[in-house]
C-alpha positions in Angstrom: 34.9 36.4 -7.2 31.3 36.1 -9.0 33.4 34.4 -12.1 35.2 32.2 -10.3 32.0 30.8 -8.4 30.5 30.1 -11.8 33.6 28.0 -12.7 33.2 26.3 -9.7 29.9 25.2 -10.5 30.3 24.5 -14.1 33.3 22.2 -13.1 30.9 20.1 -10.3 28.4 19.1 -13.0 31.7 17.6 -14.7 31.4 13.8 -14.1 35.2 12.8 -14.3 38.4 15.0 -13.5 41.2 15.0 -15.6 42.6 11.7 -13.4 39.6 10.1 -14.5 38.1 10.2 -10.9 34.0 10.7 -10.4 33.0 14.1 -9.7 30.3 13.6 -7.3 27.2 16.0 -7.9 24.4 16.1 -6.1 22.6 13.9 -8.6 25.2 11.3 -8.5 25.4 11.0 -4.8 21.7 10.4 -4.8 22.0 7.8 -7.7 24.5 6.1 -5.4 22.9 6.0 -2.1 19.8 4.7 -4.1 21.9 1.8 -5.9 23.3 1.4 -1.9 19.6 1.4 -0.6 18.9 -1.6 -2.9 21.5 -3.6 -2.2 21.2 -3.2 1.4 17.9 -3.6 1.5 18.3 -7.2 -0.6 20.6 -8.2 1.8 18.3 -7.4 4.6 15.4 -9.5 3.6 18.1 -12.3 2.8 19.1 -12.0 6.7 15.5 -11.6 7.9 14.2 -14.6 5.4 17.1 -17.2 7.3 15.3 -16.4 10.7 14.3 -19.7 12.2 10.6 -18.6 12.6 10.0 -21.3 15.8 12.6 -18.9 17.8 12.2 -16.1 16.2 8.7 -15.0 14.8 8.2 -11.8 16.8 11.2 -10.3 15.9 10.7 -11.3 12.2 7.2 -9.6 12.3 8.8 -6.8 14.1 11.4 -6.4 11.1 8.6 -6.5 9.0 6.7 -4.1 10.1 9.9 -1.6 10.2 10.4 -2.2 6.5 7.0 -2.0 5.7 6.9 1.4 7.3 10.1 2.8 5.8 8.5 1.1 2.2 4.8 3.2 2.7 7.5 6.3 3.5 9.2 5.8 0.0 5.7 5.3 -1.6 4.0 8.4 0.0 7.1 10.7 -1.1 7.2 8.9 -4.5 3.6 10.4 -5.1 4.7 13.8 -4.0 8.0 13.6 -6.2 5.3 13.2 -8.9 2.7 15.8 -7.5 0.3 13.1 -7.7 -2.3 12.1 -5.0 -1.7 9.0 -2.8 -4.3 6.6 -0.9 -2.3 6.4 2.3 -3.8 8.0 5.6 -0.5 6.7 7.7 3.2 5.6 7.3 2.5 1.9 8.1 -0.3 -0.5 7.0 -2.8 -1.6 9.7 -1.9 -5.0 8.4 1.5 -7.0 8.2 2.4 -7.9 4.9 4.1 -11.1 3.9 7.6 -11.3 3.8 7.6 -12.3 0.1 5.1 -9.8 -0.8 7.2 -7.2 0.6 10.2 -8.0 -0.3 8.8 -8.0 -3.8 7.3 -4.4 -3.4 10.4 -2.7 -2.0 12.5 -4.5 -4.7 10.1 -2.4 -7.1 10.1 0.8 -5.2 13.9 0.6 -5.0 14.2 0.1 -8.7 11.2 3.1 -9.2 13.6 5.2 -7.6 16.5 4.5 -9.8 14.4 4.8 -12.9 13.4 8.4 -11.5 16.9 9.5 -10.6 18.2 8.3 -14.1 15.7 11.2 -15.7 16.4 13.9 -13.3 18.9 16.7 -14.2 20.6 18.3 -11.5 18.9 21.7 -12.0 15.4 19.6 -11.0 16.5 18.6 -7.7 16.6 22.3 -6.2 13.1 22.5 -7.3 10.6 23.1 -3.9 7.7 20.5 -4.6 4.4 21.6 -2.0 2.9 18.5 -0.5 0.3 17.2 2.4 1.9 14.9 5.0 -0.5 12.0 6.4 -1.6 14.0 9.0 -3.1 17.0 7.3 0.1 19.4 7.9 1.1 21.0 4.7 4.6 20.8 3.7 7.3 21.7 0.9 10.9 20.4 0.3 12.8 20.1 -2.8 13.5 17.0 -4.6 16.7 16.8 -3.4 15.7 17.0 0.3 13.1 14.5 -0.3 15.3 12.0 -2.2 18.0 12.0 0.8 14.6 12.1 3.5 13.9 8.8 1.6 17.2 7.2 1.4 18.5 8.2 4.8 15.2 7.2 6.5 15.3 3.7 5.5 19.0 3.5 6.4 17.4 4.6 10.0 15.2 1.6 10.0 17.9 -0.8 8.5 20.1 -0.1 11.1 17.0 -0.5 13.5 16.5 -4.1 12.4 20.1 -4.6 12.2 20.2 -4.1 16.4 17.3 -6.3 16.6 18.9 -9.2 14.8 22.0 -8.5 17.4 19.9 -8.8 20.4 19.0 -12.3 19.3 22.5 -13.1 18.3 22.3 -13.1 14.5 24.7 -11.1 12.9 23.0 -8.1 10.9 24.1 -7.8 7.4 27.3 -5.1 6.6 25.3 -2.4 5.7 27.6 0.3 5.0 28.4 2.3 1.8 31.8 1.9 2.1 31.2 -2.2 2.2 28.7 -1.4 -1.0 30.9 0.7 -3.2 33.9 -1.9 -2.7 31.9 -4.9 -3.4 30.1 -3.1 -6.3 33.1 -2.1 -7.8 36.1 -3.9 -6.7 38.3 -1.9 -8.7 38.4 0.6 -6.0 40.6 -2.0 -3.5 43.4 -1.8 -6.0 43.5 2.3 -6.0 45.9 2.3 -3.3 49.0 3.9 -4.6 
């Protein structure tokens, strides 16, 4: 039994099976999810930048506040992942950043996460890291849990903004992993036998 379990683990760390299909390890999955996040964030910024501020200034500011919150949480956890201090005392900033400034910051943060994942090994994902939440409570999460938290948290708030856009008659971006995978890897559409 132990031998079979160990053989299964070594197989899961292989990147491709005998037919050439990618086997999704936790690290591969996280890299895919963060690539998807960067793509989805870009689409969301495009949509928000197209809003008529004469009609939808309030909604644009709400969207910016939500994106800024997700960005700040991402930067807080980036510090936790590196085991360094951050200067945030809250999960948002008192001031609302300019849209162009926030877009550049989010893009840089998305790239930071992609670069971070590129230098990680599977074995580093399960290492717990202690940290302090902004409210002073102590916490501990593995790298994998922190990374999954960031990508799901960001997706939650993109969905919230999508609902906001829909409520004012604006079609939100098509923010799904399936759409991302098929637009970034068009050969997937040819895979049907």
